[in-house]
N, C-alpha and C positions, 0 to 999 in steps of 0.2 A: 660851163661843163663841170668844173671842179665842185661848185656849189651843189649841182645836181647829184654828183656822186656822193657828196657828203650827206645829202638828204637821204638818198637811197640806203647808204650805210647805216645811218641812224635808225631808219625804219626797219632795216634787217636786224639790227641789234635789239630794237624794241620787240620785234616779233619773236626773236630767239629767247629774249628774257621772259616774255609771256608764255612761250611754249615750255620753257624750263619750269616756270611757276605752275603751269597746268600739270606738267609731268610730276612735279613734286607733290601737288595736291592729290593727283591720282595715286601716287605711291602711298601717301598717308591714308587715303581712303581704303586702298587695298590692304594695308597693314592693319587698319582698324577692323575691316571685314574679316581678315584672317584671324585676328585676335578674338573677335566675337564668335567666329566659328569654333575656335579651340575651346573657348569658354562654354559654348553650347554643347560641344562634344563631351567635355568633362562633366557638365551638369547632367547630360543624358546618361553617361556611365554611372554617375552617382545615383540618379533616380532609378535606373534599372537595377542596381545593386540593392537599393532600399526596397524596391518592389519585390525583388526575389526574396529578400529577408522577410518581408511582411507576409508573402505567400507561404513561406516555410513556417512562420510563426502561427499563422491563422489556419493552416491546413487542417481539415477534419478527417482526413483519410488515415485509418489505422490498419496496420498489417495483422493485428491480433483480433480474432473474433471472440464473441462471448463463449462460444462452444470450446475454444482453445483454453480459456481461463477456467471454465467449468470442469474440463477434463483434469486440469491440474489440481483443483480442489477435491475432486473425486479420488484421484490417486493419493492425495495427501491423507484424506479420511481413511482410505483403505490401509495405508501403511501404518497409520496411528492405531487402527483397530488391531491389526495383526501383531504389532509390537506389544500392545497392552495385553493381548491374549497370551502371547508367549511369555511375557514377564510374569504375569499373575500365576501361570501354571508352573513356571520354573521354580518359584519360591514357595509353592503351596505347602510343602512338608515342613516349612520353617516358620510359619506364622504362629505367633503366640499373643492372642488378643488380651491376655491377662498380664502382660508384662509391658511396662511403659517406662522408658528411660528419659533422662533429661534431653538427650538428643532428639528423641521422638517428640517431646513437647515442643522443642524449638522448631522442628520440621513442620509440625502442625500449625504453629503460629505463622511461619513464613508463607505457607500455602494459603491459609485463610486470608491473610492480609493482602497478598499480592497476586495470587494465581488461581482464583476461581473455585477454591475448595470451600464449601459451606460448612458452617459449624455442625450442622446435623450430619453431614456425610463424614466429617472427622470423628464425631462421636460414634457413629455406626462402625467405622473402620476399627475403632479401638475396642468395641464391645462385642462385635459379632465374631463367631468362630469361623475362620476362612479355610480351615483345613479340609473340610468336606466339599465346599463350594466356594470358589474364588471369584465369582461373578461380580461381587461388590468391589473387590480390589481392581478387577479389570476396568470397571466403569470409572473408578476414581483415577486410575492411570490415564484412561482416555481423557477424562475431564481436565487434568492438569496439562497434559500434552496439547490438547485443543486450545486451552487458554493461552499457553505460551506461544504456540505457532500462530495463533490469531494475532497476537502482538507483533510477532516477527513479520507476518504478512502485511501488516498495515502501518508499521512504524516508518517515520520519515528519517529519524536521526539515530536509531538504535540506542537511545538512552543517554546521549551525550549532552542533552540540555537545550538544544536549539528549539525555538517555538514557532517554526514556520507553518506548522499545520493549522494553527489558529488563524493566521493571516489568510491562508487559503480558504478556510471555512467562511470567512467574511467576504473574500473576493468572489467566490462562486455565487453569492447572493446578489452581486452587483455587476458582474462582468459576464459577457457571453461565454458559453461553454468552450468555444474555440480559444478564447483568450485565457481564461482561468486554467483550462486543461493544459495548454502549452506552457503556461508559467509554472504549473506544478511539475510537468515533465522536465523542464529545463532546471528548475531549482533542485529537484531531487537527484538529477544526474550530476550536477556540479557539487552538491552537498557531499557526495561520496568521496570527494577528494580529501575531506577532513576526517573520514571515518575508517581509514585503512583499506586494505584490499579485500577482495571477495573471500579469499582463503582465511583471513583473520576472522571475518564474520561467520564463516562456516564453522571454524573451530570453536569459536565462542558459543555459537548456538548448540553445538553438540555437548559441550560441557554443561551449559545451563539446563539442557533437556535431561541429561543424565542426573543432575542435581534433583530435578523434580521427581523423577522416578525413584530415586534413592529415598527421598523424604516420605513418599507414600509407603514404601516398604518398611521404613522405620516406624511409621505410625501403626502399621499392622503387626508390629512386634518381632520382625525379623532380627535375630540376635547379631551381635558384632558391632564394631565401631563404625561410625559413619564413613570414615576414610576407607576402610576395607570394603564396605558394601558398595561405595561409589566406584571403586576400582573394579569390582566384579561386574557391576552394571555396565560400566564403560566398555569392558572387555567383551562381555557376552553379546551385547546389543549394539556394538559400534556401527555395523553396516546399516542397521535399521535407523539408528539415530542420525547417521550421515544422510540417508535418503530423505528423512522427514525435513531436516534443516535445508537440504538442497532444494526440495520442492517449495518450501516456504520462502526461501530467498528468490527463487525463480518467480514466484507469484509477486513478491514485493517489487522486484525489478520491472516486470512486464506491466503490471497495473499502474505503477508509479511513474515510469519513464517512457513506455512505449505507446500507451493509450492516451489519447487526447479528447476524443469525441464524447467520452462518458467516464464515470468513475465506477470501478468495480472493487468491492470491499468484501473481505471475509468477515462473517458476523457470527456471534454466539448469543445465547440467552443467559443473562446473569442469574446466578443462584438467588432464589427468593422471589423472582418474578412470577406473576401468575401465568399459568399456561394459556397460550393463545393459539388455537389451531390454525389461524390464518398466518401465523408467523413462525411456527415451529412444528415439529413432528415428535410425538411421544414414542420413544423407541420401545418402551415397555408396555405399550397400550394393549388392552384387551377389548376387542370390539363389543363385547357383551356388557362392558361396564361403562355405560354412558354417563354415569354420575361423575366421572372424572372431569368431563368437559363442563358439565353443569356447575360443579362446585369450584372449578378453576383452581386446582391445587397448584402449589408453587413448584418451581424448577429446582431440582437437586443439583444437577450439573449438565453441561453440554458435552455430548459424546462425538458429535460430528459437526464440522464447520458448515455454515451456510454461505451463500453468495448473493450480495446485494448490488444491483445496478442503479446508479443515480446520474441524472443529467439536468443541467440548468436549462430552463425553457422560459420563453416569455409568458407572462400571466397577467391578468387584470387585477389591479389593486382594489381593495375594499374601501368603502367610505364614499362612494359615489363620485369621485373625482374624475373617473374615466381614463386615468393614466394606466401605464403598464409598468410592470416590474418583473424581476426574474423569480421564478419558483423552482425548487429542486424536486423533480419527479423521481419516484423510487419504485423499483420493480424487484421483487424477491425471486431471483432465478433458481435458487436452491435453499430450501428451508433447513435451518440447523436442526439436528436430531438431539433430543433431550431425554433425560430421565427425571421423573417427578418424585416428590417425596413419598407418594403412595407406594412406590416400589419398595420402600423399606417395610411397609406393612405386609406386602406380598412375601418378602423374604422371611 
């Protein structure tokens, strides 16, 4: 009897030990399953966040239409025209084409070298009597304001020396528009952190623009020191200068940071370029004088900005390889308006 009890007790202990081992194994399996579930949950959250970021990066939906940007350019052109007309008229009684100071010479050099004033237009401003008709002064004022605002509309870095634009020009030839456009938007947004705030850029733009107007007036022989003339221009035309710079900065911000699916750029025609009716409009055109188009006279200055739309699209490579590459398609939504050198003959 005792031996039988011992045997049963041993069997019970063995069964209990095996049950305990099985329970421990099940607990280990459960812990492993729970750990794997946690890992899968973390991985799922990570992949979801990555997908969300990728979708945000690759999105092609823009809130800004071409018409919105075109309206900004039209308002900018209108404000520039009105400012130039008022400024040329305001100083009409003070032009002296036969008087040329050292400051006037320096003003002409600055505008020719950096801001779209042709040597022919500078010479005309110095030699023509503007007291009876200031139209040439008005066109020159428009020209330098258009040149400056075009730079402000398209700049990435406001002249601080960073060369990201060349990187982007190369990227857009090799990456889809959704990728290159988003890179451009992100880069230009974060680049602003190194460039000061919007008010600083606004103030700088107004000062620079007043400088350009003052230089034109000096070339036309308006008497007085540059400092005094600059103070007068800044005071009389402060509201107009503020609005021009505000519109240019708005264009720069919207086209550079808010639009991804295409590139919209303000464009001008460089002085000396042959007139191309497909790419520009002759503001001084006479429909009866067709020889202008036939002879392709050169551009004297640009008086109104144009608007160019560009987009990277798949295209077939040349050479018979049958591969594909990216090409940049261009559409001119608004032609820049120009004055040709023949206008000087008309005057």
